[in-house]
Structures are given as C-alpha cells and as structure tokens.
N, C-alpha and C positions, 0 to 999 in steps of 0.2 A: 122258926122261918120263917120270917119277914114277908108281910102282907101289903098288897098296893094301898090300903087306909093310911099303913105304917109310912110307908117313902113317902107318900101324898102329904104327913103330916111334919116327914126329915127335910121333904123342900118345899114345905110354907106354898100347896098347891092344893087343885082340890081333886079329889079320884076320880077324876073325870078329865080331869087334864090330863095327867098319870097314864091315865087308857088312850088318853088321842098320841101320845104318845110314843106307847108301846104298837098300836095297833096303824100309827102314819098316817089316821085317817082326820081330818077336821086340821085348823089353825091350834097352834100354839110358837107361843113369841121364842125367839133364838135364848134369850136369860132365863126364862122359865125353860127348858125342854132341859138346859144344861144344869138346870141343880140336880133334875129328873133324873137327870141322868146318873150324878152324882150323890143321890141318895139309893140311886139301885145299885151304885158298886160300893157306897157305903155299908148296905143292909144286908148287902148279899140276895137283895131278890128275885124270885125266880119268876116269870109270870109263871101261868097259868097256861099251859101250851096249843093241851085242847080247849080252852073256853077259849082262844082268843082265835082257833083257827075258824071255832065256830062263827063267832065274830067275824071277821077279816071274809072268810068262806078258803084263804089262800092257806095251805103248809108249807110251800119252797120246796117241798118235794116231790122225786122223779121216782117211780116201782119201776124195776126189771123181773121180772118174771125169769128164770133160767132152772132148765131140770136136771137133777144132780147128779144123773146118767150123764150129761155131758161137759162134766165142772173137767175131770183128768186133762193131759194136757197145755199146752201153751198156748194152743189157738185162744181154746178160753177166758186165760187169764188175762190174754190181752185185749181181749172183751171187754171182758170186766173194767181193768183197768184204763183203759179209753171211755169208756160210759163215768164213770164216777172221778173220773179228772173233767172231763167234760161237761159234769153236770156244775160242778162243783166252780166252772169257767160261768157257768151260769151264776153263778152267785144259789146255790141248792143245792141243796142232799138225796145222793141218793141211799135208796131201801131196797135192800134184795127181798125176794120172796122164792122159794125154793116151790117147783113146782112139781118133785118127784118123781112119779116112776107110772101117769097115767091121767089122761085127761081129766078126768074129776076131780082129778087131785091140779093140776092146772089151773081150774075156775078156780078152785076152793085158795088157790094161788092167788089168783084176779082180783078173787073179791076179797082178802085179807089186805090187801094195799088198798082197793077201794073207800073199806070200812076204816082205813088209818087217813081214809084224804087226801091221798095223794093228788097234787094234781093235773100229774098224767103219767100215762104206763106203756110202759114197751114190754114187752112180750116175746121171747126166742123163743119158739113152740118147737114142741117135737114129740107131742101125740095126737093135737089137738089137731080138726079134720079146719080145710080154707072156708067152708061152711058153718064152720060150728065158731069159728074168729068172726067171723063180717056178722054171726050174727048179739057176739056179744058188743063188738066196734057200736056197731047200733043201738044197741040197750043200753047205753050207757052217756051222758053228758060229760064224762071226763074224756078229755084226746087220748087212744088208745093207738101205740103205734108197734106191728109188726114187722119184726126180723129177719130176715132170711124165708121168706114168702113171699111167692105172689097169692095177691089177694083177688076174685071174684068183683063182689063188689063194689067194693071201697080199694080202688086202688092208688090213692093217696095216701091209705094207710099203710101202706107196707113197704119198706126199701130192705131190697133182695137182690140176691147174682145170681144170675142163669149157671146154676151149679150143671147142667146139661148140656148147653152151649159152652163152656168153657173144658168143659170134660174130651170132649167131639172133637173142640179146637187140639187140648195137649196131646190127644193121639194121631187126627189128624199127621203134626207138625212130626210123631215119632212114622209114622209109613211114608210121609215125601223126602225121611232121612234114608229108609231103603229099607226101614224094619219090616217083618209076615207077619212073625210070631213073636204078639204080643199077649204077655199075660196080665191078668188084671185082678187087685186084691179090693175086696170089697170094704168099703163098711158096715155099721149093722144096716142089716135092707127095710130096719123098720124105723130107719129115717130115711125122711125127705132128702136128705143132703145125700145119702149112701146111694138111693139109691137111682135117683140120677143124676149123678156119680156115673153110676152104672150103663144105666141109658146111652149117655154121649158116648161112651167107651164103644154100645154094640153101632148105634150111629156109624161112629168114625170107620169103620168097619164094612158096615155094609154100604160106603158110599162108595170106601175101593172095591170092593163087589168082594174083600177076603172070608173066606169060608168061617162061620164063628166055631170054635173049639171050647167049647164049655168047659175042658177040662182046664185048659190052662183062665177057668177064672175061679180065684178061692174066698172061701167068706175067712174076712177080720172083722174087731169090737175094736177098729178107734186108737188100741194097742202098738205101741212098738214089740212085746210078745209076741202079739197076733202076725205082724207081719213076717215076723222070724218064721213064724207056726205056720203060716202063708207060703213062702218058701222049702219050706221044711216038703210038704202036701208035693206040689208043682216037682220040684225032683224027686219024692221016693214015687207019682207016676207015671215017670219015664217023661215029662215034659222035654223038649227043648224050647227052650225064647230065647232069641238077642236080647228082648227091649218088657219093662213089668213097671207098672203104673199099680202106685196104690192110692187108697179114699185120701188119705192124708198125711202128714211129714215124720209123723209118731212110726208111722208102719214101713212107709220108704223105707227111715232109721232102719229101725231094727233088721227091713227085709234085707237092707248095704251088710248088715251084720252080718246073717245064718247065711249069706252065699260068701263073701268074705273068710266066713269057718268051713264053708264045702271047699274054700281053693276055687271060686267064683272073683275071676276082679270085675271090677265095678271102672269104666265104662269098659273096659274092651272083651269083656264078653256079655254084656250086656247091662244096656243104658235103664239108670231109673230116672221114675217121676214121683215128683208127690205133690199134695194141694195143702194152698193155707200158707205160704211161701212165710212159716217160721221165724222169728231172729235168728235159730240157730244154722237156718241151709245153707247160708253161704259159710259155715264156719267148719260145717263138715269137710272131713276126709275119705271121697273129693269132696267139691263141693256139691250142696245137691241141688237139681234142679228140679222148679215146685210152682201149680201154679197160684197166684198170686192171687184172692178172695180180698178185695179193699175194704176189708174189717171197718180201718178208722175212720174213712169216708164214709162206711154206713154207717156208724155209731153218730156220726156229726151232722149225719142230711137227718137223721133218724130226729134229732133232740133237739134242733133247729126247725123239725117239721111240727115238734112238741107245743114249741114256745113262741113261734107264728101262730099258733093255733090257741094256746092262750090266751093271744093280746087280741085274738079275736079275729086271726086273719082265715084264709080257706084256701085249698090247693084242692083239681080238680089232674091235676098230670101223675103218674109213677113216677118210682124211682128208679133206675135198673141200675145196679154196676156191672163192668163186664168180669172177667176175670182175668187176666192174662198171665203164660206160661212165662216164668223164668229160666231163660237157660245156661244152666252154667257145667262142670266138669263132666256131673253124672250121668252126661246124655252127649253119646259119637253119632257116627253116619254106621249104617245099618249094615251086613252083609254084604256082595255082588253079587249074583250068581251072574 
C-alpha cells in the first residue's frame, strides 16, 4: 500500500504539501495540487481517515440512532431514505447506530457515534426520557438533535410533531361527521408516540362529552397482523362501531383486511383512519385516510439545524410540525340518529 511519502516523491513535492492537499488547509498552488491528486490516483494511496479526522477535527459524517424495534414498516424506511439522501446532499455520510432494546443501549449507540467522531448526531429515541436526552445534549460539544420528542430544556435541539393534537384532530373530524362509536387500536404503549396518539383519542371524546368505552380500545404492536387481531378482539367482544382509528397505517391496513374477511364493508359500515400517510395509502382499496406526519420536513429541518450549528450558528426556537388528516375513500359520514 502506498504511503504519503511515496505520493510526495511521485508528485515531486514535500510530504507537507500532500498533507495540505488532503486536509484542505494551507496554500498549495494549482499546479502542485493537480500533481498530488494525480499521484494519489496513480499510486492508489488511501489516506488514514482517523489521522486526518484527528488533524482536521471534522469527519464529514452525521450519526443517526434508531432503535431496532422501530425498523419495521414503511414509515421508518422513508425516514432513513430521507435522512441518507439529505445527508448526501450536504456532502456528508450518514452512519446508523442501533439503539437496540433499552435506554442504556440507546446511550451506548450515541456514545459509539461520538467515539467515531461524527460531526453531529440525530436521535430518534424510544427509551430515553426527555430529561436524559437534555442531559446528553448538555454534556457533549457535538451538536445533537432529537427527532419526534419535545425537550424541556433544549427546545432548539428537537424537531417534533404533536402526536396527541394530531390524533385529537383526526378523531374530532370523525365525530363531526356523525360518528359516535369509534374504536381505537393503539400502538405499543411503551412508545411515546403510541401513548400520545391514544391520549388524543381520549381528549376528542371528552371534548364532545362522548362516554369513553374501554372495550373499544385494543392494543396493537404497529404491525398489520396486530391490526387484524385488534379487529378480531373488537368483534369477539360484541362491540359495535361505525369508525376505527389505528395508530399507524400498517395496523389500519391489517384492520381493513380483517373487516373484509368478516363481511364488513369499508367505508360503508366502518370508516377507517390510520397514521403516517405511507406511500401505499392512496393505492389501497378503498384509498386509506391517514394522518400525515411530515417526516421529510422534520428530517430536513433536523439536518439543516445541525449543519447551521456546525457552522457556528445558534437556534433559540423550537420546531414543531403539525400533522394533517388526508381524507380519502375509507371515511364517510357516520350513521344518522
């Protein structure tokens, strides 16, 4: 393997000149720079990235921590796709670290990216508390941005969507369409998103003084299979409902399939709403109504904030993105009384 000294000899320059070309620091004439680059190409020299990073204090990388229990489903593939593309657009590389199954393991994933000297880090947390994330941000010099959680102390370091308010607004629209018996399939309730979407459902019923029927709430696990199982549980318990809200689109799709198998037509007999507005939602039969969470815009804002911070800028404001119900064929007016 070629060395920097060999590159210098081939280019007819000093080792210091080669180092300046690689780091981008210090003056090098255009002619010398071209000779160095040609010598690098001809010799197959590959610079020691760790040494270069230590010298420049920059790695041109952004780290992303996502817990592996969140990997399944279209929503997170879209999140990763957007993060990778936008990082590339900034001339940087995205490094993914698995947060695994606990707050301690999420911490370890963050520390792993810090040890790799990532210039900045995005966290999509599942287990770390708000207080723990505030402490992590305040303990490190690298900029850290949190996706989908609202922080108490470091509001400018988070980009989030108000899941509770979005859920309340979606259920409110069903109520205003005449629905009163509205079933709800939760996500995993150890997930902040799952808990907030359930709270929004409860808030909407309370606002319209509609009695809460616990039997109309069943637990899901974010998967299509758990959406189908949720419908089975609702029907087996003898519940009647004219509308159903599932905490994500995967579960909504599973629920529609199970309703069809039971001879129940959507939307004529049961209107259905999901969350996340995945790319397949408008292609379903019937086309699925869904609460759109602006993940693209959230990822873009997080990356832009990190780049701005790396350039010495500061933010003082929070960045909240509202959800929006995209109404399609799966929702109609409720029964008339």
